[in-house]
C-alpha positions in Angstrom: -11.5 -20.5 12.4 -11.3 -18.8 16.0 -10.5 -20.8 19.1 -12.2 -19.6 22.4 -9.8 -18.0 25.0 -9.9 -19.2 28.6 -10.5 -16.5 31.0 -11.8 -14.1 28.4 -14.0 -11.4 30.0 -17.4 -11.2 28.3 -18.4 -7.7 27.3 -21.4 -6.2 28.9 -22.6 -4.3 25.8 -21.8 -4.6 22.1 -19.1 -2.0 21.3 -19.8 0.7 18.6 -17.9 0.3 15.5 -14.4 1.8 15.4 -15.3 4.6 12.9 -18.4 5.7 14.8 -16.3 5.8 18.1 -13.8 8.0 16.4 -16.5 10.2 14.7 -17.6 10.9 18.2 -14.2 12.1 19.4 -12.4 13.4 16.2 -9.8 15.2 18.2 -8.1 11.7 18.6 -7.4 11.6 15.0 -6.1 15.2 14.8 -4.2 15.5 18.2 -1.1 13.7 16.7 -1.4 11.2 19.3 -0.8 8.1 17.1 0.6 5.1 19.1 3.5 3.3 17.7 3.6 -0.4 16.7 5.9 -2.7 14.9 4.8 -5.3 12.4 6.5 -8.2 10.8 6.1 -9.0 6.9 7.0 -12.4 7.1 7.7 -14.2 3.8 9.1 -17.2 2.2 10.1 -18.5 -1.3 7.5 -20.7 -2.9 10.0 -22.2 -5.3 13.6 -22.9 -4.7 14.9 -20.8 -7.4 15.6 -17.5 -5.6 17.8 -16.2 -8.3 15.2 -16.0 -11.0 13.9 -12.6 -12.2 10.7 -12.9 -10.2 10.7 -15.7 -7.6 7.3 -16.5 -6.2 6.9 -15.6 -2.6 4.3 -16.5 0.1 3.4 -14.1 2.8 2.4 -15.1 6.3 -1.1 -13.8 7.5 -2.5 -14.7 11.1 -5.8 -13.9 12.6 -6.4 -11.6 15.5 -7.1 -13.4 18.8 -10.4 -11.5 19.4 -12.2 -10.9 16.2 -10.5 -13.4 13.8 -9.5 -10.6 11.2 -6.6 -11.4 9.2 -3.6 -9.3 9.9 0.3 -9.5 9.8 2.1 -10.2 13.3 2.6 -6.9 15.2 2.9 -5.5 18.6 3.8 -2.6 20.8 7.5 -1.4 21.4 9.6 -3.4 23.8 12.0 -2.1 26.4 15.6 -2.6 25.4 14.5 -3.8 21.9 15.1 -2.1 18.6 12.0 -1.9 16.4 13.2 -4.7 14.0 13.9 -6.8 17.1 10.3 -6.2 18.6 8.9 -7.1 15.2 10.9 -10.4 15.0 9.8 -11.3 18.6 6.1 -10.7 17.6 6.4 -13.0 14.5 7.9 -15.7 16.9 5.2 -15.4 19.6 2.2 -14.9 17.2 3.2 -17.6 14.5 6.3 -19.6 15.6 8.5 -18.2 12.7 12.0 -17.0 12.6 14.4 -15.7 10.0 16.3 -12.9 8.6 14.9 -9.5 9.7 15.4 -6.2 7.9 16.8 -3.4 10.1 14.9 -0.8 8.1 11.2 -0.7 7.7 9.7 -1.6 4.3 6.8 0.5 4.9 4.1 1.4 7.3 0.4 1.6 7.7 -2.2 3.3 10.1 -5.2 1.8 11.6 -7.5 2.2 14.5 -6.9 -0.1 17.6 -9.6 -0.9 20.2 -8.1 -1.2 23.5 -9.2 -3.6 26.2 -11.1 -0.9 28.0 -13.1 -0.2 24.7 -11.4 3.1 23.9 -10.1 3.5 20.3 -6.5 4.9 19.4 -5.0 5.5 16.0 -1.9 3.6 15.5 1.0 3.7 13.0 2.7 0.4 12.3 6.4 0.4 10.9 6.8 -3.0 9.0 9.9 -5.0 8.8 10.5 -7.9 6.4 11.5 -11.2 7.6 12.6 -14.0 5.3 11.4 -16.9 7.2 13.8 -20.0 7.3 12.3 -21.7 10.4 8.8 -22.5 11.6 7.9 -24.2 15.0 4.5 -25.6 15.9 4.9 -24.6 19.6 5.0 -20.9 20.3 3.4 -18.6 22.8 0.1 -17.9 21.0 -0.3 -21.4 19.4 -4.2 -22.1 19.2 -5.3 -18.6 19.6 -4.7 -17.6 16.0 -5.0 -19.2 12.7 -1.9 -18.9 10.4 -1.9 -19.1 6.5 0.8 -18.9 3.8 -0.7 -17.3 0.8 0.3 -15.1 -2.2 0.7 -11.5 -2.0 -2.4 -10.8 -3.8 -4.4 -13.2 -1.4 -2.8 -11.6 1.7 -3.8 -8.2 0.4 -7.4 -9.4 0.0 -7.6 -10.7 3.4 -6.4 -7.8 5.4 -8.6 -4.8 6.0 -6.3 -1.9 6.2 -5.9 -0.2 2.7 -2.3 0.9 3.2 -1.3 -2.7 4.3 -3.1 -4.0 1.1 -1.1 -1.8 -1.0 2.2 -2.7 0.6 1.5 -6.4 0.3 0.5 -6.3 -3.3 3.6 -4.4 -4.3 6.0 -6.1 -1.9 9.3 -7.3 -3.3 11.9 -8.6 -0.8 14.9 -6.4 -0.2 18.3 -8.1 -0.1 21.7 -7.1 1.1 22.7 -4.6 3.8 20.4 -3.7 6.6 19.4 -7.4 7.4 20.1 -9.2 10.6 20.1 -12.8 11.2 17.6 -13.3 14.0 18.2 -16.5 15.8 
């Protein structure tokens, strides 16, 4: 499932589980020092009838590059980019998908991020929906991640974060104002 990364540095010791690290430094959770990220909830219609009462959708999930956990595309804020634009760029770089992105978040979730130096920081991820209409086989992180289009229920089963699970199960695409064509 996971491909090896060229030039990856081997870790000298096995890191402690994230929750154990946080338990040793609880001030991180209560200092208000959450880091911001932006995520892309990429979806497409499974059938061609998007006008029916409840059209079936598929949601894109990808694996992380390091542990192979299932997530949605996400990343850090980008200079001179609005949050929805950053989410769309992450979807392109991590999964090779483009489409119509919502300018307003459809939700958010929190999780613990392990940084390259082994430190752990709490993050909040604002999620922007992207109705995917184009996919491409060549993109920045091709070969570093596994991609899969699955039902909302299956997407929720695969991800680890509880708030994200709830958002995926309950997700209904928003239509109309506040969406921007991302080219």
